[in-house]
C-alpha positions in Angstrom: 86.1 58.9 -7.6 83.0 60.1 -5.9 81.7 58.4 -2.9 78.6 57.6 -4.7 80.5 55.9 -7.5 82.5 53.9 -5.0 79.4 52.8 -3.1 78.1 51.4 -6.5 81.2 49.4 -6.9 80.6 47.9 -3.3 77.1 47.0 -4.4 78.2 45.4 -7.6 80.7 43.5 -5.5 78.0 42.3 -3.0 75.6 41.4 -6.1 78.4 39.3 -7.4 79.1 37.2 -4.4 77.6 33.7 -4.4 74.7 33.1 -2.0 77.1 30.8 0.0 78.6 33.8 1.1 76.0 36.5 1.5 73.6 34.0 3.2 75.9 34.0 6.2 75.3 37.8 7.0 73.4 38.1 10.1 72.7 41.7 11.5 75.7 43.3 9.7 75.7 46.8 8.0 78.3 47.4 5.3 79.4 51.0 5.1 81.9 53.1 3.2 84.2 55.7 5.0 87.0 57.6 3.5 89.7 56.6 6.0 90.1 54.7 9.1 89.8 56.7 12.2 92.6 56.9 14.9 90.6 54.8 17.1 90.0 52.0 14.7 93.7 52.0 13.7 94.7 51.9 17.4 92.2 48.9 18.1 94.0 47.1 15.2 97.4 48.1 16.6 98.3 50.0 13.5 99.6 53.5 13.0 98.3 56.0 10.6 100.9 55.2 8.1 99.5 51.5 7.8 97.1 50.6 5.3 93.6 49.4 6.1 91.1 48.4 3.5 88.4 47.1 5.7 87.4 46.3 9.2 84.7 44.0 10.9 83.5 45.4 14.1 80.9 43.5 16.0 80.4 40.0 17.5 81.5 37.1 15.2 78.8 34.3 14.7 80.9 31.7 16.7 81.0 34.0 19.8 77.3 34.7 19.8 75.3 33.2 22.6 71.6 32.6 23.0 71.2 35.8 24.6 72.4 37.7 21.6 69.6 39.9 20.3 68.2 43.4 20.2 71.7 44.7 19.6 73.0 47.3 16.9 74.0 45.6 13.7 77.7 44.5 13.4 79.6 46.7 10.8 82.0 46.0 7.9 83.5 49.2 7.0 85.4 49.7 3.5 87.9 52.4 3.4 87.7 54.2 0.1 90.9 56.2 -0.1 93.3 53.3 0.9 91.6 50.9 -1.7 91.7 53.5 -4.4 95.4 54.3 -3.5 96.4 50.6 -3.9 94.7 50.0 -7.1 95.6 51.4 -10.6 92.4 50.8 -12.6 88.7 50.4 -12.0 89.0 46.6 -12.8 91.7 46.3 -9.8 89.5 48.4 -7.5 86.5 46.2 -8.1 88.6 43.1 -7.6 90.1 44.5 -4.2 86.7 45.6 -3.0 85.4 42.1 -3.4 88.3 40.6 -1.7 88.0 43.0 1.2 84.4 42.4 1.7 84.9 38.6 1.6 87.8 39.1 4.0 85.7 41.0 6.5 82.7 38.6 6.1 85.1 35.8 7.1 85.9 37.6 10.4 82.1 37.7 11.0 81.6 34.2 10.4 84.8 32.9 11.8 86.2 31.6 8.5 90.0 31.2 8.3 92.3 32.6 5.7 92.5 29.1 4.3 88.6 29.1 3.9 88.8 32.3 2.1 91.6 31.1 -0.3 89.6 27.9 -1.0 86.6 30.0 -2.1 89.0 31.9 -4.4 89.0 35.2 -2.8 92.7 35.3 -1.3 
């Protein structure tokens, strides 16, 4: 799949999320990369054979203090190739993209896995 087509799927996933989820995004960029970098895998204590679908990098909302400001956006990165490799159809890929986005938003907001499960994205 082309990167452009994958980005369209990411946008569709974002457009399909309820406002209760998207409204909590504060100073967050969502980007697509083909694969995680060695540095990203190292920070996650993973090796290059492990699978990483997405990654939140930044300051989670619960950890922001009153002096938070004038900083670069936090970043949610979706890794196209691992997501494509783990799914067998466009419908499965769309579902996994959505789940990954919600999972990474949960890291941004400080939601638990149980919170994500209750929302139906676990």
